[in-house]
C-alpha positions as CSV (number, residue, x, y, z in Angstrom):
1,M,-31.6,35.7,-26.2
2,E,-33.7,38.7,-25.3
3,E,-33.3,40.4,-21.9
4,A,-36.8,39.3,-20.8
5,A,-35.8,35.7,-21.5
6,W,-32.6,36.1,-19.5
7,R,-34.7,37.5,-16.6
8,A,-37.1,34.7,-16.8
9,L,-34.3,32.1,-16.8
10,A,-32.7,33.8,-13.8
11,K,-36.0,33.8,-11.9
12,F,-36.6,30.2,-12.7
13,F,-33.3,29.2,-11.0
14,I,-34.2,31.2,-7.9
15,V,-37.9,30.5,-7.6
16,A,-38.1,26.8,-8.7
17,P,-36.0,25.4,-5.8
18,R,-38.1,27.4,-3.3
19,L,-41.3,26.1,-4.7
20,L,-40.1,22.5,-4.9
21,D,-39.0,22.8,-1.3
22,E,-42.4,24.1,-0.2
23,D,-44.1,21.2,-1.9
24,L,-41.8,18.6,-0.3
25,Q,-42.2,20.1,3.1
26,R,-46.0,20.4,2.8
27,D,-46.7,17.0,1.3
28,A,-43.8,14.8,2.5
29,D,-42.6,16.6,5.6
30,I,-39.1,16.8,4.3
31,S,-37.0,19.7,3.0
32,L,-35.4,19.8,-0.4
33,S,-32.0,19.9,1.4
34,E,-32.9,16.7,3.3
35,Y,-34.3,15.1,0.2
36,T,-31.1,15.9,-1.8
37,T,-28.9,14.6,1.0
38,L,-30.7,11.3,1.3
39,M,-30.8,11.0,-2.5
40,S,-27.0,11.6,-2.7
41,L,-26.4,8.9,-0.1
42,S,-28.7,6.5,-1.8
43,E,-26.7,6.8,-5.0
44,A,-23.3,6.4,-3.3
45,A,-21.4,3.1,-3.1
46,D,-22.6,1.3,0.0
47,R,-24.9,4.3,0.6
48,R,-22.0,6.0,2.4
49,L,-20.1,9.2,1.9
50,R,-17.4,11.2,3.7
51,M,-19.0,14.4,5.2
52,T,-16.9,16.6,2.9
53,E,-17.9,14.7,-0.2
54,L,-21.5,14.8,0.8
55,A,-21.3,18.6,1.3
56,N,-19.9,18.9,-2.2
57,R,-22.6,16.8,-3.8
58,V,-25.5,18.7,-2.1
59,Y,-23.9,22.1,-2.7
60,L,-24.1,23.1,1.0
61,S,-21.4,24.6,3.2
62,G,-19.6,22.2,5.5
63,S,-21.2,23.8,8.6
64,R,-24.7,23.6,7.1
65,T,-24.1,20.0,6.1
66,T,-22.9,19.1,9.6
67,R,-26.1,20.6,11.1
68,L,-28.3,18.9,8.6
69,I,-26.6,15.5,9.2
70,D,-27.0,16.0,12.9
71,E,-30.7,16.5,12.5
72,L,-31.1,13.6,10.1
73,A,-29.1,11.4,12.5
74,A,-31.3,12.4,15.4
75,S,-34.3,11.2,13.3
76,G,-32.6,7.9,12.5
77,L,-32.4,8.6,8.8
78,V,-28.5,8.6,8.6
79,C,-25.7,7.3,10.8
80,K,-22.4,9.1,11.4
81,T,-19.2,7.2,12.1
82,R,-15.5,7.9,12.2
83,S,-13.9,7.0,9.0
84,P,-11.9,3.8,9.3
85,A,-9.4,5.1,6.7
86,D,-8.9,8.4,8.5
87,A,-10.1,8.9,12.1
88,R,-10.3,12.6,11.6
89,G,-13.0,12.2,8.9
90,I,-16.7,11.5,9.4
91,D,-18.6,9.0,7.2
92,V,-22.3,9.3,6.8
93,S,-24.4,6.4,5.8
94,L,-28.1,6.1,4.9
95,T,-30.2,3.9,7.2
96,A,-33.1,1.7,6.1
97,T,-35.4,4.3,7.7
98,G,-33.7,7.1,5.7
99,L,-34.1,5.1,2.5
100,A,-37.8,4.5,3.2
101,R,-38.3,8.2,3.9
102,L,-36.6,9.0,0.6
103,Q,-38.8,6.5,-1.3
104,A,-41.9,7.9,0.3
105,A,-41.0,11.5,-0.7
106,Y,-40.0,10.6,-4.3
107,P,-43.5,10.5,-5.7
108,V,-44.3,13.9,-4.1
109,H,-41.1,15.4,-5.5
110,L,-41.7,13.9,-9.0
111,A,-45.3,15.3,-9.0
112,S,-44.0,18.7,-7.9
113,V,-41.3,18.8,-10.6
114,R,-43.9,17.8,-13.2
115,D,-46.5,20.4,-12.0
116,R,-44.0,23.3,-11.4
117,V,-41.7,22.7,-14.4
118,L,-42.3,20.0,-16.9
119,D,-46.0,20.6,-17.5
120,H,-45.0,24.1,-18.8
121,V,-42.6,22.9,-21.4
122,D,-44.1,22.1,-24.9
123,R,-44.1,18.3,-25.4
124,D,-42.2,18.7,-28.6
125,A,-39.4,20.6,-26.8
126,L,-39.2,18.4,-23.8
127,Q,-36.3,16.3,-25.0
128,C,-34.3,19.4,-26.0
129,F,-35.2,20.9,-22.6
130,G,-33.9,17.8,-20.8
131,E,-30.7,17.7,-22.8
132,T,-30.2,21.4,-22.1
133,L,-30.6,20.9,-18.3
134,A,-28.3,17.9,-18.4
135,A,-25.6,20.0,-20.2
136,I,-26.0,22.7,-17.5
137,A,-25.8,20.1,-14.7
138,R,-22.6,18.7,-16.3
139,A,-21.0,22.1,-16.6
140,M,-21.8,22.9,-12.9
141,G,-19.9,19.8,-11.9
């Protein structure tokens, strides 16, 4: 791959999340970090995760995740409880209000991803692009 292509790819991974975040905040009044957190909880068994597992899934530090969860809990989007299995741990669960907020933001995020990313990929290359991104996501854990 040429150097210009490498630079463009590096720029994509830096700029795309910022733009997607801006779109979500402007059109759905939710940040990309909040969206990702609610999405991760919605996909978990019983819509509940340990705080440490949630931090790992959303790729945020433990302290940033704690602050974010405190903000989401104050808004009624998640609920924090002591883990019944280990009283030292905190479980975070998605509330019905949080699920509704995620569902309302989903069309905004989908439109943003289409506009910012997918509409710029040749239709014939779209499947290959998706497979490539899936491979990258798997490699990142």
